[in-house]
C-alpha positions in Angstrom: 0.1 0.0 -0.3 1.2 3.7 -0.9 2.1 5.8 2.7 0.2 8.9 3.0 3.0 11.1 2.0 2.8 9.1 -1.2 -0.9 9.9 -1.6 -1.1 13.2 -0.8 1.7 13.7 -3.5 -0.2 11.9 -5.8 -3.6 14.0 -5.4 -1.0 17.2 -6.0 0.2 16.0 -9.0 -3.5 15.0 -10.2 -4.8 18.4 -9.5 -1.6 20.3 -11.2 -2.5 17.7 -14.0 -6.4 18.7 -14.4 -5.3 22.5 -14.0 -2.9 21.7 -17.3 -5.6 20.2 -19.2 -7.8 22.9 -18.9 -6.4 24.4 -22.0 -7.5 21.4 -24.0 -11.0 20.7 -25.7 -13.6 19.3 -23.8 -13.8 15.6 -24.6 -11.0 15.2 -26.7 -8.4 12.2 -26.8 -4.9 14.6 -26.8 -1.5 13.5 -27.8 2.0 14.7 -28.9 3.2 13.2 -31.9 6.9 14.3 -31.9 9.2 15.3 -28.6 12.7 17.0 -28.2 15.0 14.2 -27.3 18.9 13.9 -26.8 19.3 12.7 -30.1 17.3 15.4 -31.4 13.4 16.4 -32.8 12.0 12.6 -32.9 8.6 12.8 -34.7 5.8 10.2 -35.7 3.9 13.5 -36.9 3.6 12.6 -40.8 2.5 8.8 -40.2 -0.5 9.9 -37.6 -1.9 11.4 -41.2 -1.0 8.5 -43.0 -4.0 6.2 -42.1 -6.0 4.5 -44.7 -9.2 5.6 -42.9 -8.8 9.2 -43.2 -11.2 10.5 -45.7 -10.3 13.9 -46.2 -7.1 15.8 -44.8 -6.5 19.5 -45.2 -2.9 20.3 -45.0 -2.3 24.3 -43.3 0.2 26.7 -44.2 1.3 30.0 -43.3 4.0 31.8 -40.9 3.8 32.1 -37.5 0.5 33.6 -36.0 -1.3 33.5 -38.9 -4.0 31.4 -37.3 -3.3 28.0 -38.1 -3.7 26.7 -34.3 -7.1 28.9 -33.9 -8.3 27.5 -37.1 -7.8 24.3 -36.1 -9.3 24.9 -32.5 -12.4 26.6 -33.9 -13.0 23.8 -36.4 -12.5 21.2 -33.9 -14.8 22.8 -31.7 -17.7 23.4 -33.8 -17.5 19.4 -34.9 -18.0 18.3 -31.9 -20.8 20.5 -31.0 -22.0 18.3 -34.0 -21.6 15.0 -32.8 -18.1 14.5 -34.5 -15.4 12.7 -31.8 -12.0 14.6 -31.2 -8.1 13.9 -31.2 -6.0 16.7 -30.8 -2.3 16.7 -31.8 -0.6 19.5 -29.3 3.1 21.1 -30.5 5.4 19.2 -28.6 7.2 22.8 -28.3 4.4 24.6 -27.3 1.7 22.5 -25.5 -0.7 25.2 -25.6 -0.6 25.1 -29.5 -2.2 22.7 -31.9 -0.3 20.8 -34.8 -3.5 18.9 -35.9 -6.8 17.7 -35.2 -8.5 14.7 -36.5 -12.4 14.7 -36.7 -14.6 11.4 -36.7 -18.1 10.3 -37.2 -19.5 6.9 -38.8 -17.2 6.3 -41.9 -15.8 9.9 -42.4 -12.3 10.7 -40.8 -11.4 14.5 -41.6 -7.7 15.6 -40.5 -6.6 19.4 -40.5 -2.5 19.7 -39.8 0.0 22.2 -39.8 2.1 21.9 -43.1 4.9 23.9 -41.9 8.3 23.3 -40.0 9.6 21.5 -38.6 6.8 19.3 -40.0 6.6 20.1 -43.3 4.1 18.4 -45.8 2.5 19.1 -49.1 -1.0 17.7 -50.1 -0.7 14.3 -51.8 -2.4 13.3 -53.9 -2.8 17.1 -54.1 -6.4 17.4 -54.5 -7.7 13.7 -54.6 -7.4 13.2 -50.7 -5.6 16.1 -49.5 -6.1 19.7 -50.0 -4.1 22.9 -49.2 -5.3 25.8 -46.9 -3.0 28.8 -47.4 -3.2 31.2 -44.8 -0.4 33.2 -45.6 -2.5 35.2 -48.0 -3.9 37.0 -44.6 -0.7 38.4 -44.1 0.0 42.1 -44.0 3.2 42.2 -45.6 3.6 46.1 -45.2 3.5 45.1 -41.3 6.2 42.7 -41.3 8.8 44.7 -43.5 8.0 47.2 -41.0 9.6 44.8 -38.2 11.8 43.1 -40.4 15.0 43.7 -38.4 13.2 42.5 -34.9 11.7 39.3 -36.6 15.1 38.7 -37.9 16.6 38.8 -34.5 14.3 36.8 -32.5 14.5 34.2 -35.1 18.3 34.3 -34.4 17.7 34.0 -30.9 15.0 31.1 -31.0 17.7 29.1 -33.1 20.5 30.1 -30.8 17.9 28.7 -27.5 17.0 25.5 -29.9 20.5 24.9 -29.7 21.4 25.1 -26.5 18.4 23.2 -25.4 19.6 20.3 -27.6 23.1 20.2 -25.9 21.7 20.1 -22.8 19.0 17.5 -23.8 22.4 15.6 -25.2 24.5 15.9 -22.2 21.8 15.0 -19.9 21.2 11.7 -21.8 24.7 11.0 -21.5 25.0 11.5 -17.4 21.9 9.4 -17.4 23.3 6.7 -19.3 26.7 6.5 -17.4 24.6 6.8 -13.8 22.5 3.8 -15.3 25.3 1.5 -16.3 26.8 2.3 -12.7 23.7 1.4 -10.7 22.5 -1.7 -12.9 25.0 -4.2 -10.9 23.6 -2.6 -7.7 19.7 -2.8 -8.4 17.8 -6.4 -7.2 15.8 -6.8 -10.6 13.7 -9.6 -8.9 12.7 -7.1 -5.7 12.3 -4.3 -8.4 9.8 -6.6 -10.6 7.7 -7.8 -7.8 7.1 -4.1 -6.0 5.6 -3.0 -10.1 3.4 -5.7 -10.0 2.2 -4.9 -6.6 2.2 -1.6 -7.8 0.2 -2.1 -10.9 -2.6 -4.2 -8.7 -2.9 -0.9 -6.3 -3.6 1.3 -9.4 -6.1 -1.2 -11.2 -8.1 -1.8 -7.7 -8.3 2.2 -7.5 -6.4 2.6 -4.2 -3.9 5.4 -5.6 -5.9 8.4 -4.1 
């Protein structure tokens, strides 16, 4: 059985999780299709939208701030109100932003996805099952050009920040592997396995919180 302290910590974690989920849409199934790891950016994003069951795919293009995530969120909300089930794929670098949604109802499955970097995608076969939505047409080119220098500076800072982050992740991965190698001979594998089995039973019986 878990101690009172373990239970208290679990309740705190559950409450934090519930607060974090408030940004999600009600009734959705939420996923991440990519991750920033010690080996760099790893993604299953393209595979997510390759399913034969998808009857209509809309690839959204447009730069940052053109409303790709908001458009998907609005369509997802209207779809749910009309009785469609929702799968949401959130951005691993910005979990408040959507990378894609899949709406399902009966034998229909409609996907909308961000087709810009770092998961560039072009409609294929174009016009058959997949189509493009270009939000870049709503840019204010004049206003963007006015802020050209600032935008370039911010992009340079962003690139440098990602570089630092990946170096930190790579360094942590190396340290973690070294620690695992040192600790592995000291671990009682059978005891750990029995503990995991007991803990799994506790979870399945609903005795955690």
